C-alpha positions as CSV (number, residue, x, y, z in Angstrom):
1,M,-8.6,26.6,-1.7
2,T,-8.3,24.4,-4.8
3,R,-6.1,21.4,-4.4
4,A,-3.6,20.4,-7.0
5,P,-3.5,16.9,-8.4
6,L,-1.4,14.4,-6.4
7,R,1.2,12.7,-8.7
8,V,1.9,9.2,-7.6
9,A,4.6,6.7,-8.7
10,L,4.1,2.9,-8.4
11,D,7.2,0.7,-8.3
12,Q,6.4,-2.8,-9.4
13,G,9.6,-4.4,-8.4
14,T,11.8,-5.2,-5.4
15,G,15.4,-5.6,-4.4
16,R,17.0,-9.0,-3.8
17,S,15.1,-10.9,-1.1
18,G,16.9,-10.8,2.3
19,D,19.3,-8.0,1.0
20,V,18.3,-4.8,2.8
21,A,21.2,-2.8,1.3
22,D,20.1,-3.7,-2.2
23,A,16.5,-2.8,-1.4
24,L,17.5,0.6,0.0
25,G,19.7,1.2,-3.1
26,R,16.7,0.5,-5.3
27,L,14.4,2.7,-3.2
28,A,16.9,5.6,-3.5
29,D,17.1,5.1,-7.3
30,R,13.3,4.9,-7.7
31,A,12.7,7.9,-5.4
32,A,15.0,10.0,-7.5
33,R,13.2,8.8,-10.6
34,A,9.9,9.7,-9.0
35,A,11.2,13.2,-8.1
36,G,12.3,13.7,-11.7
37,A,8.8,12.8,-12.9
38,G,7.3,15.3,-10.5
39,A,5.8,12.6,-8.3
40,R,5.0,13.5,-4.6
41,L,4.5,9.9,-3.5
42,L,6.2,6.6,-4.3
43,V,4.7,3.3,-3.3
44,G,6.4,-0.1,-3.4
45,P,5.2,-3.7,-2.7
46,E,4.6,-5.5,0.6
47,M,7.8,-6.1,2.7
48,S,9.7,-4.2,0.0
49,L,12.8,-3.7,2.2
50,T,13.4,-7.3,3.1
51,G,11.4,-9.6,0.9
52,Y,8.2,-11.5,1.9
53,G,8.6,-15.3,1.6
54,L,11.7,-15.6,3.6
55,G,10.5,-17.9,6.4
56,A,9.8,-17.0,10.0
57,D,13.4,-17.2,11.2
58,A,14.8,-14.8,8.5
59,V,11.9,-12.4,9.0
60,A,12.5,-12.3,12.7
61,R,16.2,-11.7,12.2
62,L,15.5,-8.8,9.9
63,A,12.8,-7.2,12.0
64,E,13.3,-3.8,13.5
65,P,11.3,-1.2,15.4
66,A,9.4,1.4,13.4
67,D,12.0,4.0,14.3
68,G,15.0,1.7,13.8
69,P,18.0,2.0,11.4
70,L,15.8,1.0,8.3
71,A,13.4,3.8,9.1
72,D,16.3,6.2,9.4
73,A,17.7,5.2,6.1
74,V,14.3,5.6,4.4
75,A,13.8,9.0,6.0
76,R,17.1,10.2,4.5
77,I,16.1,9.0,1.0
78,A,12.8,10.9,1.4
79,A,14.5,14.0,2.6
80,D,17.1,13.9,-0.1
81,T,14.5,13.5,-2.9
82,G,11.5,15.4,-1.5
83,V,9.3,12.4,-2.2
84,A,7.0,10.8,0.3
85,L,7.5,7.0,0.5
86,V,5.4,4.0,1.4
87,Y,7.5,1.0,2.2
88,G,7.1,-2.4,3.8
89,F,9.2,-4.1,6.5
90,P,9.0,-6.6,9.4
91,E,8.4,-4.5,12.5
92,R,9.4,-5.7,15.9
93,A,7.3,-4.4,18.8
94,D,5.8,-5.6,22.0
95,G,7.5,-8.9,21.8
96,A,6.0,-9.7,18.4
97,V,6.8,-9.2,14.7
98,Y,4.3,-7.5,12.4
99,N,4.0,-7.2,8.7
100,T,4.1,-3.4,8.5
101,V,4.0,-0.6,6.0
102,Q,5.1,2.9,6.9
103,L,4.5,6.3,5.3
104,V,7.1,9.1,5.5
105,D,6.7,12.5,3.9
106,G,9.1,14.4,1.7
107,T,11.0,15.7,4.6
108,G,11.6,12.3,6.1
109,T,9.0,12.7,8.9
110,R,7.1,9.5,9.7
111,L,3.4,10.0,9.3
112,A,1.8,6.6,9.8
113,A,2.5,2.9,10.2
114,Y,0.0,0.1,9.6
115,R,0.2,-3.5,10.6
116,K,-1.4,-6.1,8.4
117,T,-4.7,-7.2,10.0
118,H,-5.8,-10.1,7.8
119,L,-3.0,-12.7,7.7
120,F,-2.8,-15.0,4.6
121,G,-2.2,-18.7,5.2
122,D,0.9,-20.2,6.9
123,L,3.2,-17.7,5.2
124,D,1.8,-14.9,7.2
125,R,0.6,-16.7,10.3
126,G,3.9,-18.5,10.8
127,A,5.9,-15.2,10.7
128,F,3.7,-12.4,11.9
129,A,1.2,-11.3,14.6
130,P,-2.0,-9.7,13.3
131,G,-2.4,-5.9,13.6
132,A,-5.3,-4.5,15.6
133,D,-5.9,-1.1,14.0
134,P,-8.2,-1.4,10.9
135,V,-8.0,2.2,9.8
136,V,-4.6,4.0,9.7
137,Q,-4.5,7.4,7.9
138,A,-2.4,10.4,7.3
139,D,-2.7,13.7,5.4
140,L,-0.3,14.3,2.5
141,D,-0.5,17.4,0.2
142,G,-4.1,17.9,1.3
143,F,-5.2,14.4,0.5
144,R,-6.3,11.9,3.2
145,L,-4.3,8.7,2.6
146,G,-5.1,5.3,4.2
147,L,-3.0,2.1,4.4
148,L,-3.8,-1.6,4.0
149,I,-1.6,-4.5,3.0
150,C,-2.3,-7.2,0.3
151,Y,-4.9,-9.7,1.6
152,D,-6.6,-6.9,3.6
153,V,-8.1,-5.4,0.5
154,E,-9.9,-8.6,-0.3
155,F,-12.2,-8.0,2.6
156,P,-14.9,-5.5,1.7
157,E,-15.3,-4.4,5.4
158,A,-11.7,-3.2,5.5
159,V,-12.0,-0.9,2.5
160,R,-15.5,0.3,3.5
161,A,-14.1,1.3,6.9
162,H,-11.6,3.5,5.2
163,A,-14.3,5.1,3.0
164,L,-16.4,5.9,6.0
165,A,-13.4,7.4,7.8
166,G,-12.7,9.8,4.9
167,T,-9.8,8.1,3.1
168,E,-9.4,9.5,-0.4
169,L,-6.4,7.5,-1.6
170,L,-6.1,3.9,-0.2
171,V,-2.5,2.6,-0.6
172,V,-2.1,-1.2,-0.7
173,P,1.4,-2.6,-0.9
174,T,1.1,-6.3,-2.0
175,A,2.9,-9.6,-2.5
176,L,0.2,-11.5,-4.5
177,M,1.2,-14.8,-6.0
178,L,0.0,-16.5,-9.1
179,P,-2.6,-17.8,-10.0
180,F,-4.7,-15.2,-8.1
181,T,-4.9,-12.6,-10.9
182,E,-8.6,-12.0,-10.3
183,V,-7.7,-9.9,-7.3
184,P,-5.9,-7.1,-9.1
185,T,-8.0,-7.4,-12.3
186,R,-11.5,-7.8,-10.8
187,V,-11.6,-7.3,-7.0
188,V,-9.5,-4.2,-6.7
189,P,-11.3,-2.1,-9.3
190,V,-14.6,-3.0,-7.6
191,R,-13.3,-2.0,-4.2
192,A,-12.5,1.4,-5.5
193,L,-15.8,1.7,-7.3
194,E,-18.1,0.6,-4.5
195,N,-16.3,2.8,-2.0
196,Q,-15.7,5.7,-4.4
197,L,-12.0,6.3,-3.5
198,H,-8.7,6.1,-5.3
199,L,-6.9,2.8,-4.8
200,A,-3.2,2.2,-5.4
201,Y,-2.4,-1.5,-5.4
202,V,1.3,-2.2,-5.9
203,N,2.4,-5.8,-6.3
204,R,5.6,-7.7,-6.8
205,C,6.4,-9.3,-10.1
206,D,9.4,-11.6,-9.5
207,T,9.9,-15.0,-8.0
208,E,11.0,-15.8,-4.4
209,G,11.7,-19.4,-3.7
210,D,8.6,-21.4,-4.8
211,L,6.5,-18.2,-5.0
212,A,5.8,-16.5,-8.4
213,Y,4.3,-13.1,-8.0
214,A,1.5,-11.8,-10.3
215,G,2.4,-8.1,-10.9
216,L,-0.6,-6.3,-12.4
217,S,-0.3,-3.3,-10.1
218,V,-3.0,-0.7,-10.6
219,L,-4.1,2.8,-9.7
220,V,-7.9,2.9,-9.8
221,A,-10.0,6.1,-9.8
222,P,-13.2,6.4,-7.6
223,D,-15.4,5.6,-10.7
224,G,-13.6,2.2,-11.1
225,S,-11.6,3.3,-14.1
226,E,-7.9,2.5,-14.3
227,T,-5.5,5.4,-14.2
228,L,-2.5,3.2,-14.3
229,R,-2.1,-0.6,-15.0
230,A,1.1,-2.6,-15.0
231,G,1.7,-5.9,-16.8
232,S,3.4,-9.0,-15.3
233,G,7.0,-7.7,-15.4
234,E,8.9,-5.0,-13.7
235,E,7.5,-1.5,-14.3
236,F,7.6,2.0,-12.9
237,L,4.4,3.9,-13.4
238,V,3.5,7.6,-12.7
239,G,0.0,9.1,-12.8
240,D,-2.1,11.9,-11.3
241,I,-4.9,11.7,-8.8
242,A,-7.6,14.3,-9.5
243,P,-8.5,16.2,-6.4
244,D,-12.3,16.3,-7.2
245,A,-12.7,12.8,-8.4
246,V,-14.1,11.4,-5.1
247,D,-16.7,14.1,-4.8
248,R,-17.6,13.8,-8.5
249,A,-18.1,10.0,-8.2
250,R,-20.2,10.3,-5.1
251,R,-22.5,12.9,-6.8
252,V,-23.1,10.5,-9.7
253,Q,-23.7,7.4,-7.5
254,S,-24.5,7.8,-3.8
255,Y,-23.4,4.4,-2.4
256,L,-22.2,5.7,0.9
257,A,-25.1,8.1,1.4
258,D,-27.7,5.4,0.7
259,R,-26.3,2.9,3.1
260,R,-28.7,1.3,5.7
261,P,-26.5,0.6,8.8
262,D,-29.5,-0.4,10.8
263,L,-29.9,-3.5,8.6
264,Y,-26.3,-4.6,8.8
265,R,-25.9,-5.4,12.5
266,A,-25.9,-9.2,11.7
267,L,-22.8,-8.8,9.6
268,T,-20.7,-8.2,12.8
269,A,-22.2,-11.1,14.8
């Protein structure tokens, strides 16, 4: 059976930091906008429901279980609009707080939750425990989606693990600060190209305390070409993911098939 393209919306923007009600209002507005554009999936930035650079105490105060009131509110938005949502929030579980993204489908059913595994500096390490599951996936409209968060994508092993596990669209909510613009402009396209998968990298573009975010969100195809690219300001982008693009790229250049795992054992030492 031939798959239809998957239309994806990227929301480069957030609600007011620390204001969950404002973030949920924004999410409802953008989900309705995505539905109007025919999108089946809407992706926002890292910690999109609460803000990122809040400090450990504020993050802990706002943290909730993966099935808490925030999750219920997001599920209602998804069900009302018929759009699957990827959103970020501080998750409280097992006596710790995690930097988590969750995927719900267009009926509001929770499909997957991923906890950030590579923590960036004191901002992350002071507020969050590291996740332990490197590959978290779910199926949406016949596509295999995978989840990472921000700094994770800068590690080639993390993206390669997804490619080997069959991820077709890797979704990466992000809160990347200036001056690190080489990540969205250089690193992210290479990650998509070398692993021959679609990659949706959705960043913040505002300021939060002393942090200035870089924007430059991008949807990259498996051949490294840019399907969508945002600038430095707030943007809402919609584009299609071709269902045969992964297979097409891997026929042209067989990076995965030509691997030599027997030579790589030292990399895990």
